[in-house]
DSSP file (Angstrom, degrees, kcal/mol; ACC not computed):
  #  RESIDUE AA STRUCTURE BP1 BP2  ACC     N-H-->O    O-->H-N    N-H-->O    O-->H-N    TCO  KAPPA ALPHA  PHI   PSI    X-CA   Y-CA   Z-CA
    1    1 A M              0   0    0      0, 0.0     2,-0.4     0, 0.0     0, 0.0   0.000 360.0 360.0 360.0 131.1  -49.8  -33.7   10.7
    2    2 A S        -     0   0    0      2,-0.0     2,-0.5     0, 0.0     0, 0.0  -0.810 360.0-155.9-101.7 138.4  -48.5  -30.3   10.1
    3    3 A Y        -     0   0    0     -2,-0.4     2,-0.5     0, 0.0     0, 0.0  -0.953   3.9-162.2-116.1 126.2  -49.2  -28.5    6.8
    4    4 A T        -     0   0    0     -2,-0.5    -2,-0.0     4,-0.0     0, 0.0  -0.930  12.7-141.4-111.1 125.2  -46.8  -25.8    5.5
    5    5 A T     >  -     0   0    0     -2,-0.5     4,-2.1     1,-0.1     5,-0.2  -0.410  26.2-111.9 -77.0 158.0  -48.1  -23.4    2.9
    6    6 A P  H  > S+     0   0    0      0, 0.0     4,-2.2     0, 0.0     5,-0.1   0.855 120.1  56.4 -57.0 -34.1  -45.8  -22.3    0.1
    7    7 A F  H  > S+     0   0    0      2,-0.2     4,-2.2     1,-0.2     5,-0.1   0.918 106.1  48.7 -63.8 -43.9  -45.9  -18.8    1.7
    8    8 A M  H  > S+     0   0    0      1,-0.2     4,-2.4     2,-0.2    -1,-0.2   0.880 110.0  52.4 -64.8 -38.2  -44.6  -20.2    5.0
    9    9 A K  H  X S+     0   0    0     -4,-2.1     4,-2.6     2,-0.2     5,-0.2   0.917 108.6  50.8 -62.4 -42.5  -41.8  -22.1    3.2
   10   10 A S  H  X S+     0   0    0     -4,-2.2     4,-2.3     1,-0.2    -2,-0.2   0.914 110.2  48.9 -61.9 -42.9  -40.8  -18.9    1.5
   11   11 A I  H  X S+     0   0    0     -4,-2.2     4,-2.4     2,-0.2     5,-0.2   0.921 111.0  50.6 -62.1 -44.2  -40.7  -17.0    4.8
   12   12 A R  H  X S+     0   0    0     -4,-2.4     4,-2.1     1,-0.2    -2,-0.2   0.918 112.5  45.8 -61.8 -44.5  -38.6  -19.8    6.3
   13   13 A Y  H  X S+     0   0    0     -4,-2.6     4,-2.7     2,-0.2    -1,-0.2   0.864 110.1  55.5 -66.9 -35.6  -36.1  -19.8    3.4
   14   14 A F  H  X S+     0   0    0     -4,-2.3     4,-2.3    -5,-0.2    -2,-0.2   0.950 111.3  42.4 -60.7 -49.5  -35.9  -16.0    3.6
   15   15 A F  H  X S+     0   0    0     -4,-2.4     4,-2.1     2,-0.2    -2,-0.2   0.850 113.1  53.3 -68.8 -33.5  -35.0  -16.0    7.2
   16   16 A L  H  X S+     0   0    0     -4,-2.1     4,-2.1    -5,-0.2    -1,-0.2   0.931 111.5  46.0 -64.3 -45.2  -32.5  -18.9    6.7
   17   17 A G  H  X S+     0   0    0     -4,-2.7     4,-2.6     1,-0.2    -2,-0.2   0.887 111.3  52.5 -63.2 -40.0  -30.8  -17.0    3.9
   18   18 A L  H  X S+     0   0    0     -4,-2.3     4,-2.2    -5,-0.2    -1,-0.2   0.887 108.7  50.2 -63.6 -39.7  -30.8  -13.8    6.0
   19   19 A A  H  X S+     0   0    0     -4,-2.1     4,-2.0     2,-0.2    -2,-0.2   0.904 110.9  49.0 -65.5 -41.6  -29.1  -15.7    8.9
   20   20 A V  H  X S+     0   0    0     -4,-2.1     4,-2.2     2,-0.2    -2,-0.2   0.939 112.1  48.0 -63.8 -46.8  -26.4  -17.1    6.6
   21   21 A L  H  X S+     0   0    0     -4,-2.6     4,-2.5     1,-0.2    -2,-0.2   0.879 109.8  52.9 -62.5 -38.0  -25.7  -13.7    5.1
   22   22 A S  H  X S+     0   0    0     -4,-2.2     4,-1.7     2,-0.2    -1,-0.2   0.893 109.1  49.9 -64.1 -38.8  -25.5  -12.1    8.6
   23   23 A G  H  X S+     0   0    0     -4,-2.0     4,-1.2     2,-0.2    -2,-0.2   0.907 111.3  48.1 -65.5 -41.9  -22.9  -14.8    9.5
   24   24 A I  H  X S+     0   0    0     -4,-2.2     4,-1.6     1,-0.2     3,-0.5   0.913 109.8  52.4 -64.6 -42.6  -20.9  -14.2    6.4
   25   25 A A  H  < S+     0   0    0     -4,-2.5    -1,-0.2     1,-0.2    -2,-0.2   0.846 105.7  55.7 -62.9 -33.3  -21.0  -10.4    7.1
   26   26 A G  H  < S+     0   0    0     -4,-1.7    -1,-0.2     1,-0.2    -2,-0.2   0.818 108.7  47.3 -68.1 -30.6  -19.7  -11.0   10.6
   27   27 A F  H  < S+     0   0    0     -4,-1.2    -1,-0.2    -3,-0.5    -2,-0.2   0.758  92.1  92.2 -83.0 -25.3  -16.7  -12.9    9.3
   28   28 A S     <  -     0   0    0     -4,-1.6     2,-0.5    -5,-0.1     0, 0.0  -0.491  67.5-148.2 -74.0 140.4  -15.7  -10.3    6.7
   29   29 A K        -     0   0    0     -2,-0.2     2,-0.4    23,-0.0    -2,-0.1  -0.920  12.2-125.8-113.6 129.0  -13.3   -7.7    7.9
   30   30 A S        -     0   0    0     -2,-0.5     2,-0.6     1,-0.0    -2,-0.0  -0.576  23.1-147.8 -72.5 128.3  -13.2   -4.2    6.6
   31   31 A V        -     0   0    0     -2,-0.4     2,-0.4    19,-0.0    -1,-0.0  -0.883  12.2-163.1-102.9 122.2   -9.8   -3.3    5.4
   32   32 A Q        -     0   0    0     -2,-0.6    19,-0.5    19,-0.1     2,-0.1  -0.843  24.5-108.8-106.4 140.4   -8.8    0.3    5.8
   33   33 A A        -     0   0    0     -2,-0.4     2,-0.3    17,-0.1    17,-0.2  -0.431  27.1-149.4 -68.9 136.6   -6.0    1.9    4.0
   34   34 A E  E     -A   49   0A   0     15,-3.4    15,-2.0    -2,-0.1     2,-0.4  -0.754  12.1-155.4 -98.9 152.7   -2.8    2.8    6.0
   35   35 A V  E     -A   48   0A   0     -2,-0.3     2,-0.4    13,-0.2    13,-0.2  -0.997  12.0-170.8-135.5 132.9   -0.7    5.8    4.9
   36   36 A I  E     -A   47   0A   0     11,-2.6    11,-2.5    -2,-0.4     2,-0.3  -0.947  18.6-169.3-116.9 146.3    2.9    6.6    5.5
   37   37 A T  E     -A   46   0A   0     -2,-0.4    61,-1.3     9,-0.2    60,-0.7  -0.847  17.1-178.7-134.1 165.2    4.2   10.1    4.6
   38   38 A G  E     -A   45   0A   0      7,-2.0     7,-2.8    -2,-0.3     2,-0.3  -0.967   8.9-169.2-156.9 155.6    7.4   12.1    4.2
   39   39 A Q  E     +A   44   0A   0     -2,-0.3     2,-0.3     5,-0.2    61,-0.2  -0.998  15.3 178.4-152.8 145.9    8.1   15.7    3.3
   40   40 A S  E >  S-A   43   0A   0      3,-2.5     3,-2.2    -2,-0.3     2,-0.1  -0.903  70.1 -47.2-145.4 116.6   10.9   18.1    2.3
   41   41 A G  T 3  S-     0   0    0     -2,-0.3    -1,-0.0     1,-0.3     0, 0.0  -0.388 124.8 -16.1  60.2-128.5   10.1   21.7    1.6
   42   42 A N  T 3  S+     0   0    0     -2,-0.1    25,-2.4    -3,-0.1     2,-0.6   0.295 117.5  96.2 -92.8  11.0    7.2   21.9   -0.7
   43   43 A V  E <   +AB  40  66A   0     -3,-2.2    -3,-2.5    23,-0.2     2,-0.4  -0.900  49.5 177.5-105.1 120.6    7.4   18.2   -1.8
   44   44 A R  E     -AB  39  65A   0     21,-2.7    21,-3.3    -2,-0.6     2,-0.3  -0.977   4.1-173.2-122.5 134.1    5.1   15.9    0.1
   45   45 A A  E     -AB  38  64A   0     -7,-2.8    -7,-2.0    -2,-0.4     2,-0.3  -0.931   3.2-177.2-126.0 150.2    4.9   12.1   -0.6
   46   46 A E  E     -AB  37  63A   0     17,-2.3    17,-2.3    -2,-0.3     2,-0.5  -0.997  13.8-157.4-145.9 145.1    2.7    9.4    0.7
   47   47 A I  E     -AB  36  62A   0    -11,-2.5   -11,-2.6    -2,-0.3     2,-0.3  -0.987  15.6-169.1-118.0 127.6    2.3    5.7    0.2
   48   48 A S  E     +AB  35  61A   0     13,-2.2    13,-2.7    -2,-0.5     2,-0.3  -0.871  12.7 161.7-114.5 151.9   -1.0    4.1    1.0
   49   49 A Y  E     -A   34   0A   0    -15,-2.0   -15,-3.4    -2,-0.3     2,-0.4  -0.984  32.6-125.0-160.5 160.0   -1.7    0.4    1.2
   50   50 A E  E     - B   0  58A   0      8,-2.9     8,-2.9    -2,-0.3   -17,-0.1  -0.898  13.5-162.2-109.9 144.7   -4.2   -2.1    2.5
   51   51 A Q  E     +     0   0A   0    -19,-0.5     6,-0.2    -2,-0.4   -19,-0.1  -0.719  17.0 167.9-128.2  81.4   -3.1   -4.9    4.9
   52   52 A P  E    S+     0   0A   0      0, 0.0     2,-0.3     0, 0.0    -1,-0.1   0.796  74.1  21.3 -67.0 -27.6   -5.8   -7.6    4.8
   53   53 A Q  E >  S- B   0  56A   0      3,-0.5     3,-1.6    -3,-0.1     0, 0.0  -0.890  96.8 -93.0-135.2 167.0   -3.6  -10.1    6.6
   54   54 A E  T 3  S+     0   0    0     -2,-0.3    -1,-0.0     1,-0.3     0, 0.0   0.847 121.4  22.1 -52.3 -46.1   -0.5   -9.7    8.8
   55   55 A Y  T 3  S+     0   0    0      2,-0.0     2,-0.5    -3,-0.0    -1,-0.3   0.113 103.5 100.2-111.0  22.7    2.2  -10.1    6.0
   56   56 A Q  E <   -B   53   0A   0     -3,-1.6    -3,-0.5     2,-0.0     2,-0.5  -0.926  46.0-174.2-116.1 129.7    0.0   -9.1    3.0
   57   57 A Y  E     +     0   0A   0     24,-3.6     2,-0.3    -2,-0.5    -6,-0.2  -0.983  11.0 174.0-126.2 122.8    0.1   -5.7    1.4
   58   58 A K  E     +B   50   0A   0     -8,-2.9    -8,-2.9    -2,-0.5    -2,-0.0  -0.852  55.4  21.8-127.6 161.6   -2.3   -4.8   -1.4
   59   59 A N  E    S-     0   0A   0     -2,-0.3     2,-0.5     1,-0.2    -1,-0.2   0.890  72.1-175.9  51.0  47.2   -3.2   -1.7   -3.4
   60   60 A V  E     +     0   0A   0     16,-0.2    16,-3.3    -3,-0.2     2,-0.3  -0.637   8.2 175.0 -77.4 122.8    0.1   -0.1   -2.7
   61   61 A Q  E     -BC  48  75A   0    -13,-2.7   -13,-2.2    -2,-0.5     2,-0.4  -0.945  22.1-148.0-132.7 150.6    0.0    3.4   -4.2
   62   62 A I  E     -BC  47  74A   0     12,-2.7    12,-2.1    -2,-0.3     2,-0.4  -0.916  10.1-173.6-117.4 146.2    2.3    6.5   -4.2
   63   63 A K  E     -BC  46  73A   0    -17,-2.3   -17,-2.3    -2,-0.4     2,-0.5  -0.990   2.5-169.3-138.2 128.3    1.2   10.1   -4.4
   64   64 A I  E     -BC  45  72A   0      8,-2.7     7,-2.6    -2,-0.4     8,-1.7  -0.982   4.6-169.0-122.2 127.4    3.7   13.0   -4.8
   65   65 A V  E     -BC  44  70A   0    -21,-3.3   -21,-2.7    -2,-0.5     2,-0.5  -0.955   3.1-166.6-118.7 129.9    2.5   16.6   -4.3
   66   66 A R  E >  S-BC  43  69A   0      3,-2.8     3,-2.3    -2,-0.4   -23,-0.2  -0.975  75.8 -19.5-117.5 122.7    4.6   19.6   -5.2
   67   67 A A  T 3  S-     0   0    0    -25,-2.4    -1,-0.2    -2,-0.5   -24,-0.1   0.867 129.7 -49.7  49.7  42.2    3.5   23.0   -3.9
   68   68 A G  T 3  S+     0   0    0    -26,-0.4     2,-0.5     1,-0.2    -1,-0.3   0.413 117.2 110.4  83.2  -2.2    0.0   21.7   -3.3
   69   69 A K  E <  S-C   66   0A   0     -3,-2.3    -3,-2.8     0, 0.0     2,-0.5  -0.921  70.2-125.4-111.9 128.0   -0.4   20.2   -6.8
   70   70 A T  E     +C   65   0A   0     -2,-0.5    -5,-0.2    -5,-0.2     3,-0.1  -0.579  33.7 169.9 -71.1 118.9   -0.5   16.4   -7.3
   71   71 A V  E     +     0   0A   0     -7,-2.6     2,-0.4    -2,-0.5    67,-0.2   0.740  66.1  23.3-100.8 -31.5    2.2   15.6   -9.8
   72   72 A L  E     +C   64   0A   0     -8,-1.7    -8,-2.7    65,-0.1    -1,-0.3  -0.996  56.3 160.2-140.4 132.6    2.2   11.8   -9.5
   73   73 A E  E     +C   63   0A   0     -2,-0.4     2,-0.3   -10,-0.2   -10,-0.2  -0.837  26.4 131.0-150.7 111.7   -0.4    9.3   -8.3
   74   74 A Q  E     -C   62   0A   0    -12,-2.1   -12,-2.7    -2,-0.3     2,-0.3  -0.989  57.6 -92.8-157.3 160.9   -0.2    5.7   -9.3
   75   75 A K  E     -C   61   0A   0     -2,-0.3   -14,-0.3   -14,-0.2    -2,-0.1  -0.610  46.9-124.3 -75.4 137.7   -0.3    2.1   -8.1
   76   76 A L        -     0   0    0    -16,-3.3     2,-0.2    -2,-0.3   -16,-0.2  -0.620  20.9-113.3 -86.3 142.7    3.2    0.8   -7.3
   77   77 A P        -     0   0    0      0, 0.0     2,-0.4     0, 0.0     3,-0.1  -0.545  33.8-169.9 -71.8 136.7    4.5   -2.3   -8.9
   78   78 A Q        -     0   0    0     -2,-0.2     3,-0.1     1,-0.1     6,-0.0  -0.996  24.5-153.7-127.7 133.8    5.0   -5.2   -6.5
   79   79 A D  S    S+     0   0    0     -2,-0.4     2,-0.3     1,-0.2    -1,-0.1   0.811  89.3   3.9 -69.5 -28.6    6.8   -8.4   -7.3
   80   80 A S  S >  S-     0   0    0     -3,-0.1     3,-1.7   -23,-0.0    -1,-0.2  -0.981  73.3-114.4-152.2 154.9    4.6  -10.1   -4.6
   81   81 A E  T 3  S+     0   0    0     -2,-0.3   -24,-3.6     1,-0.3    -2,-0.0   0.553 115.0  65.4 -70.4  -5.0    1.8   -9.1   -2.3
   82   82 A Y  T 3  S+     0   0    0    -26,-0.2     2,-0.4    35,-0.1    -1,-0.3   0.515  71.2 109.8 -93.9  -6.5    4.3   -9.7    0.5
   83   83 A D    <   -     0   0    0     -3,-1.7    34,-0.2   -26,-0.2   -26,-0.1  -0.572  55.8-169.1 -65.9 123.0    6.5   -6.8   -0.6
   84   84 A R  E     -D  116   0B   0     32,-2.6    32,-2.4    -2,-0.4     2,-0.2  -0.931  28.1-108.0-123.7 142.8    6.0   -4.2    2.1
   85   85 A P  E >   -D  115   0B   0      0, 0.0     3,-1.5     0, 0.0     4,-0.5  -0.477  26.0-138.4 -61.9 129.6    6.9   -0.6    2.5
   86   86 A I  G >> S+     0   0    0     28,-2.5     3,-1.8     1,-0.3     4,-0.6   0.858 102.1  65.6 -60.2 -34.3    9.7   -0.4    5.1
   87   87 A G  G >4 S+     0   0    0     27,-0.5     3,-0.7     1,-0.3    -1,-0.3   0.795  93.0  61.4 -57.5 -27.4    8.0    2.7    6.5
   88   88 A A  G <4 S+     0   0    0     -3,-1.5    -1,-0.3     1,-0.2    -2,-0.2   0.719 101.6  53.0 -71.1 -19.9    5.1    0.4    7.5
   89   89 A L  G <4 S+     0   0    0     -3,-1.8    -1,-0.2    -4,-0.5    -2,-0.2   0.568  93.0  95.1 -90.6 -10.1    7.5   -1.6    9.7
   90   90 A L  S << S-     0   0    0     -3,-0.7     7,-0.0    -4,-0.6    -3,-0.0  -0.291  91.9 -74.0 -80.4 165.8    8.8    1.5   11.6
   91   91 A D    >   -     0   0    0      1,-0.1     3,-1.8     2,-0.1    -1,-0.2  -0.277  40.6-123.0 -56.2 138.8    7.6    2.8   14.9
   92   92 A K  T 3  S+     0   0    0      1,-0.3    -1,-0.1    -3,-0.1     5,-0.1   0.787 111.7  54.7 -56.3 -29.4    4.2    4.6   14.7
   93   93 A N  T 3  S+     0   0    0      2,-0.0     2,-0.4     0, 0.0    -1,-0.3   0.563  78.4 111.2 -84.9  -8.2    5.8    7.8   16.2
   94   94 A D    <   -     0   0    0     -3,-1.8     3,-0.3     1,-0.2    -4,-0.1  -0.549  51.7-164.8 -69.3 120.4    8.6    7.9   13.5
   95   95 A Q  S    S+     0   0    0     -2,-0.4     2,-0.6     1,-0.2     3,-0.3   0.709  77.4  60.5 -81.2 -21.5    7.8   11.0   11.4
   96   96 A N        +     0   0    0      1,-0.2    -1,-0.2   -58,-0.1   -58,-0.1  -0.476  56.7 136.7-108.1  61.6   10.1   10.2    8.5
   97   97 A K  S    S+     0   0    0    -60,-0.7   -10,-0.2    -2,-0.6   -59,-0.2   0.728  74.6  42.7 -78.4 -22.0    8.7    6.9    7.3
   98   98 A L  S    S-     0   0    0    -61,-1.3    -1,-0.2    -3,-0.3   -53,-0.2  -0.896  91.6-135.7-126.1  99.8    9.0    7.9    3.7
   99   99 A P        +     0   0    0      0, 0.0    13,-2.8     0, 0.0     2,-0.4  -0.319  23.8 179.0 -63.1 130.1   12.3    9.6    2.9
  100  100 A V  E     +E  111   0B   0    -61,-0.2     2,-0.3    11,-0.2    11,-0.2  -0.930  30.2 134.7-127.9 103.9   12.1   12.7    0.8
  101  101 A L  E     -E  110   0B   0      9,-2.1     9,-3.1    -2,-0.4     2,-1.0  -0.977  62.7 -95.6-152.7 159.0   15.6   14.1    0.4
  102  102 A D        +     0   0    0     -2,-0.3    -2,-0.0     7,-0.3     3,-0.0  -0.686  40.6 171.7 -81.6 104.6   18.1   15.5   -2.0
  103  103 A L  S    S+     0   0    0     -2,-1.0    -1,-0.2     5,-0.3     0, 0.0   0.798  75.1  36.9 -84.0 -30.7   20.2   12.5   -3.1
  104  104 A D  S    S-     0   0    0      4,-0.3    -1,-0.2     0, 0.0    -2,-0.1   0.312 104.9-113.6-111.6   8.6   22.2   14.0   -5.9
  105  105 A G  S    S+     0   0    0      1,-0.1    -3,-0.0     3,-0.1    -2,-0.0   0.668  79.1 123.2  73.7  16.9   22.8   17.6   -4.6
  106  106 A D  S    S-     0   0    0      2,-0.3    -1,-0.1     1,-0.0    -3,-0.0   0.308  83.1-113.5 -93.0  10.7   20.7   19.3   -7.3
  107  107 A K  S    S+     0   0    0      1,-0.2    -5,-0.0    -5,-0.0    -1,-0.0   0.648  87.6 110.8  66.6  17.5   18.5   21.0   -4.6
  108  108 A E        -     0   0    0     -7,-0.0    -5,-0.3    23,-0.0    -4,-0.3  -0.974  68.6-129.7-121.7 114.6   15.6   18.9   -5.8
  109  109 A P        -     0   0    0      0, 0.0    -7,-0.3     0, 0.0     2,-0.3  -0.369  15.4-147.8 -70.6 140.2   14.4   16.3   -3.3
  110  110 A E  E     -E  101   0B   0     -9,-3.1    -9,-2.1    20,-0.1     2,-0.5  -0.719  13.4-127.6 -97.6 154.6   13.9   12.7   -4.5
  111  111 A V  E     -EF 100 129B   0     18,-2.0    18,-2.9    -2,-0.3     2,-0.7  -0.918  20.3-160.3-103.6 126.4   11.3   10.4   -3.0
  112  112 A V  E     - F   0 128B   0    -13,-2.8     2,-0.9    -2,-0.5    16,-0.2  -0.897   5.8-170.4-114.4 104.5   12.7    7.1   -1.8
  113  113 A A  E     - F   0 127B   0     14,-2.8    14,-2.5    -2,-0.7     2,-0.3  -0.822  13.8-162.6 -96.2 102.7   10.1    4.3   -1.4
  114  114 A D  E     - F   0 126B   0     -2,-0.9   -28,-2.5    12,-0.2   -27,-0.5  -0.668   6.2-168.1 -90.5 139.7   11.9    1.4    0.3
  115  115 A F  E     -DF  85 125B   0     10,-3.1    10,-1.9    -2,-0.3     2,-0.4  -0.941  14.9-153.7-129.2 150.1   10.5   -2.1    0.3
  116  116 A F  E     -DF  84 124B   0    -32,-2.4   -32,-2.6    -2,-0.3     8,-0.2  -0.990   3.4-161.3-121.1 127.2   11.2   -5.3    2.1
  117  117 A T        -     0   0    0      6,-2.6     7,-0.1    -2,-0.4    -1,-0.1   0.721  25.8-158.9 -85.4 -20.7   10.3   -8.6    0.4
  118  118 A G        +     0   0    0      5,-0.4     3,-0.2     1,-0.1     5,-0.2  -0.090  40.4  93.0  70.7-177.0   10.3  -10.8    3.5
  119  119 A G  S >  S-     0   0    0      1,-0.2     3,-0.9     3,-0.1    -1,-0.1  -0.124  93.5 -56.6  84.5 178.5   10.7  -14.6    3.3
  120  120 A A  T 3  S+     0   0    0      1,-0.3     2,-0.2     2,-0.0    -1,-0.2   0.815 137.9  38.5 -67.8 -32.5   13.8  -16.9    3.6
  121  121 A H  T 3  S+     0   0    0     -3,-0.2    -1,-0.3    -4,-0.1    -2,-0.1  -0.420  92.0 160.8-113.3  55.1   15.6  -15.2    0.7
  122  122 A C    <   +     0   0    0     -3,-0.9     2,-0.3    -2,-0.2    -3,-0.1  -0.243  10.4 161.2 -80.1 162.3   14.5  -11.7    1.5
  123  123 A C        -     0   0    0     -5,-0.2    -6,-2.6    26,-0.1    -5,-0.4  -0.953  30.9-112.2-160.8 178.1   16.0   -8.4    0.5
  124  124 A T  E     +F  116   0B   0     -2,-0.3    21,-1.4    -8,-0.2    22,-1.0  -0.891  26.3 178.2-119.2 153.3   15.3   -4.8    0.2
  125  125 A Y  E     -FG 115 144B   0    -10,-1.9   -10,-3.1    -2,-0.3     2,-0.4  -0.978  15.4-140.4-147.1 159.5   14.8   -2.6   -2.8
  126  126 A S  E     -FG 114 143B   0     17,-3.2    17,-2.8    -2,-0.3     2,-0.6  -0.940   6.1-151.2-123.1 143.9   14.0    1.1   -3.4
  127  127 A L  E     -FG 113 142B   0    -14,-2.5   -14,-2.8    -2,-0.4     2,-0.5  -0.970  24.5-162.4-107.2 113.0   11.9    2.9   -5.9
  128  128 A I  E     -FG 112 141B   0     13,-3.3    13,-2.3    -2,-0.6     2,-0.6  -0.862   4.2-157.2-104.4 126.7   13.5    6.3   -6.3
  129  129 A Y  E     -FG 111 140B   0    -18,-2.9   -18,-2.0    -2,-0.5     2,-0.4  -0.912   9.6-171.1-108.6 116.7   11.4    9.1   -7.8
  130  130 A R  E     - G   0 139B   0      9,-2.6     9,-2.9    -2,-0.6     2,-0.4  -0.852  22.7-122.3-106.5 140.7   13.4   12.0   -9.4
  131  131 A Y  E     - G   0 138B   0     -2,-0.4     2,-0.7     7,-0.2     7,-0.2  -0.691  14.5-158.8 -87.0 130.4   11.7   15.1  -10.6
  132  132 A D  E  >> - G   0 137B   0      5,-3.3     5,-1.6    -2,-0.4     4,-1.3  -0.911   4.9-168.7-105.9 103.9   12.2   16.1  -14.2
  133  133 A S  T  45S+     0   0    0     -2,-0.7    -1,-0.1     1,-0.2     5,-0.0   0.818  83.5  55.7 -67.2 -30.9   11.4   19.9  -14.2
  134  134 A K  T  45S+     0   0    0      1,-0.2    -1,-0.2    -3,-0.1    -2,-0.0   0.903 118.5  32.7 -67.6 -39.9   11.3   20.1  -18.0
  135  135 A A  T  45S-     0   0    0      2,-0.2    -2,-0.2    -3,-0.2    -1,-0.2   0.542 102.6-133.2 -91.3  -8.5    8.7   17.3  -18.3
  136  136 A N  T  <5 +     0   0    0     -4,-1.3     2,-0.3     1,-0.2    -3,-0.2   0.916  69.9 101.3  54.3  47.3    7.0   18.4  -15.0
  137  137 A Q  E   <S-G  132   0B   0     -5,-1.6    -5,-3.3    -7,-0.0     2,-0.4  -0.974  73.2-108.1-152.7 164.7    6.9   14.7  -13.9
  138  138 A Y  E     -G  131   0B   0     -2,-0.3     2,-0.4    -7,-0.2    -7,-0.2  -0.796  25.8-154.3 -98.1 140.7    8.6   12.2  -11.7
  139  139 A K  E     -G  130   0B   0     -9,-2.9    -9,-2.6    -2,-0.4     2,-0.3  -0.936  14.1-133.5-114.9 138.7   10.7    9.4  -13.2
  140  140 A K  E     -G  129   0B   0     -2,-0.4     2,-0.4   -11,-0.2   -11,-0.2  -0.721  19.1-175.9 -98.3 139.1   11.2    6.1  -11.3
  141  141 A V  E     -G  128   0B   0    -13,-2.3   -13,-3.3    -2,-0.3     2,-0.5  -0.998  17.3-143.6-127.6 133.5   14.5    4.2  -10.8
  142  142 A R  E     -G  127   0B   0     -2,-0.4     2,-0.4   -15,-0.2   -15,-0.2  -0.844  19.6-175.6 -99.7 134.5   14.6    0.9   -9.1
  143  143 A S  E     -G  126   0B   0    -17,-2.8   -17,-3.2    -2,-0.5     2,-0.5  -0.993  19.8-144.1-133.0 128.1   17.6    0.1   -6.9
  144  144 A H  E     -G  125   0B   0     -2,-0.4   -19,-0.2   -19,-0.2    -2,-0.0  -0.802  16.1-175.7 -88.9 128.4   18.5   -3.1   -5.1
  145  145 A L        +     0   0    0    -21,-1.4   -20,-0.2    -2,-0.5    -1,-0.1   0.672  59.5  64.5-100.2 -19.8   20.1   -2.3   -1.8
  146  146 A A    >   -     0   0    0    -22,-1.0     3,-1.9     1,-0.1     4,-0.3  -0.898  68.7-142.5-112.4 134.2   21.1   -5.7   -0.4
  147  147 A P  G >  S+     0   0    0      0, 0.0     3,-1.4     0, 0.0    -1,-0.1   0.726  97.4  74.5 -63.6 -19.5   23.6   -8.0   -2.0
  148  148 A S  G 3  S+     0   0    0      1,-0.3   -25,-0.0   -26,-0.0    -3,-0.0   0.655  84.3  68.0 -68.2 -11.7   21.4  -10.9   -1.1
  149  149 A C  G <  S+     0   0    0     -3,-1.9     2,-0.6   -25,-0.1    -1,-0.3   0.729  81.6  87.4 -76.5 -21.2   19.1   -9.9   -3.9
  150  150 A V  S <  S-     0   0    0     -3,-1.4     2,-0.4    -4,-0.3     0, 0.0  -0.681  76.3-138.9 -85.7 122.2   21.7  -10.8   -6.5
  151  151 A N              0   0    0     -2,-0.6    -2,-0.1     1,-0.1    -3,-0.0  -0.653 360.0 360.0 -79.7 129.3   21.5  -14.4   -7.6
  152  152 A T              0   0    0     -2,-0.4    -1,-0.1     0, 0.0    -2,-0.0   0.393 360.0 360.0-115.7 360.0   24.9  -16.0   -8.0
């Protein structure tokens, strides 16, 4: 007959719990933020995001820096966690993944954050950030680029 002291039981449960936690830690995957960038003159923009699964994009954020000063830094609105920055789908060697260019000819570059929604009824849309020099801030405009986005 074997006799187990309460102390021995505690040790056994401790090691059992430690083994379970070690197994769980082995299955958890560290998610590291990816960053795509673009620049024109003294305006630099970046979009960062986490991709915990192949088609899942979380914590998508934009940062716009003018002449070394951060003017905008915020989380981007997503209709779905599957909305992905198009720049993330481009070749790793492509340097212009986040377009920063003068769209309206005012010599002030806009930041164009393009997104792809994926899925059977997919489309693209852009979040365009225009600089308002009087307010010293960027204002966002949403633009749908594909006619398939319009429900008829």
